[in-house]
N, C-alpha and C positions, 0 to 999 in steps of 0.2 A: 648542624646544632638542631635539627628538628628530629634527629635519631632519639627514640626513647632509650632511658636508663634501665640495663638491665642489673644494676646494683639494688638488691633487696632495699627497700625504705620501709622503718619501723614505721606502724600506723596501723591504722585498723580499716577494714573495710566495711562498709553501710551494705546491707543485702536489701533487695526488694521485699523479702519476706519479714523484714524488721528486725532480723538477728544482726547480731556484729560480731566479727572474727578479727581477733589482734593477732600481729605477728609481723614478721618482716616479708613485705609485700614486693613482688614483682609481676609487670604485666606484660606477657608474652602473646602477641596476638589478640586472638580472640577469649583468652583466659587470664585468669589472676592466679599466682603461684604462691601460695602463703607459707612460708615457713614457721613452725609452730614451736618448734625447739630444733635440735641437733638432729634428731632422728624421724622427725615428724613433719608431714608436709601436705598442704591440699592443692588441689587444680579445682578452680571455679571458674564456669562459664562466665564471660564477661557481660551476657545479657541477665545474669542472675544479681549483678553487682548494682547497686546505685550508685555508689560514689566510694572513692577512697579519700580518707581524711587523716589528721595526724591524731585528732582528740575526740572522746564522745561530746565535749561542747559545740567543737567545729561540725559535728554532725547534727547536733540539735540544732544549731543556727541554718543548717542547710535545710532540715525539715522544716523547721518555723517558715523558713523563706517560701518554702514549696507548698505551704497549705492551701488545700483546695477544697471548695464545696461550701454549702450553706449552712447557717445556723451553728450550733457549738460542736456538732460531731467531728470536725476535723481537728478542733482543739482538744477534745477530750480523747481522740486517737492517738494524737502527741502526748498527752498527760500519761496514757496508759504506757506507751514506749518509753517515756522518762522513767516512769517508776519501775518497769522490768529492768532499766539500765544503771539503777541507783541514781538518777539525777532529780532527786526529790524536791530540790528548790525550783527547778524547772518545772516539774510537773505541777507544783503550787500557783505557778506562773500562769500555766495553761488552765487550770481549774477555776483561776480569778476570771480569765477570758471568758470561759464557758459560762461560768454564773451571768456575767454581765450581759451576755447575748441571749441566753435561755437556762434562765435560773430553775425552771420546774423540770429539767430534764433529769430522769431516774438514774441516770449512769453517774452523774456528779457524785450523789451520794456514796455509791460502791467506791468511786475513786477516791472519795474522800476518807472514807473507812481505811481503803488499803493502805493510802499516804500516812494515815496516822497510826496504822500498825508497823509499817515500816521505819517511821522516824522514833518508835517510842522505843525505848530499851526495855527487854523482857527483863521479869524479876529472875533472879538466879534460881535453877532448876534444883530439886532436891538432891540431883547427883552433882551437882557443881558447888553444893554448899558440902557434901560430904568428902571425906579424904579421897584423892585420887588413886585408880589404882596402881600399884607398884608393879614392876616388871617381877615376873617368876610367882604373881598372884594365882592362887587356886582357882580352879574352876568355879567353886561356889562363890568365891570373891567377886568373879568377874560376873557370874550369874547375877549376883545381889546389886552389881552396881550397874548392869543393863536394865533390871528391873525398876531401877528409880528414875531411867530416863523416860521422859513422856512418851506414851505409845506412838503419837503423830511424828515424832524424831527419829524413833526406831523404823517406822514403816517409810519414810523419806530415805533414810540413810540404804536402807535393803533394795529399795527400788531403784535409787539414784549412785550413791556413792559405791556400795559393795559390788555392783556389777562392774564398775571401771576399774576398782581394785584388783578383782579375779581376772578380767580379762586383759588389762595392760600389766600390771604391777607383778600379780602372780603368776602369769606367764612369760613375764622375761627373766633376764639374768639377775636383778635387782633382789627379787623379794619371790622366786620361783624355786621350783624342788630341788634346782641345783645350784641354789645361790650359795654364796660363802658368807653372806650377811646373816646377822643374829636373829632377824625377824623374818619369817617363812609365812607366806600366805597358803593355807591349805584348802585345796579345791574340795568341794564335796563329791562322792561318787556319781557317776553318771545317772541322769534321772532325778536325783534327789536334790531338793533346794538346801540352800546354804542355812545354817540357823544364825 
């Protein structure tokens, strides 16, 4: 009865560095194996894992019960963690507690601003208000649509999303050069940055 189950359980791994990994989890000795999808898995040393939980709310409860330290700092760190993981209401709870303990802490104002930005729906961008780019659009139409997108969004896309698309989707059978799919991701020549 005390034998560990080797059947993967859906859930989350709460890592000691504050990150959370979701998937089907199996603990195998000193490692956790996380199945991300049918073709991807991670092996993580157990020493890097704080806990295995079912939900983010459960992870929050665990972190809240483990708060340690003086002043508002532990509450501010938990508020920051909540904000990074989309737990906005929980972030607000921790900020209220931090204000009660140490109202003049300068980090409170920073976290309040970030929470306000995260919970405020942004106004539609000019690109969102214009007509969507149709399949088979000309290069000029695509370029015009991209120029209407805010510069920060384009920078974030090229730094975060585009490398994932090129290295995973564009290198596989789904959207790579040998794909039978109608959408092909084209890699730039070696040494050149993608446009």
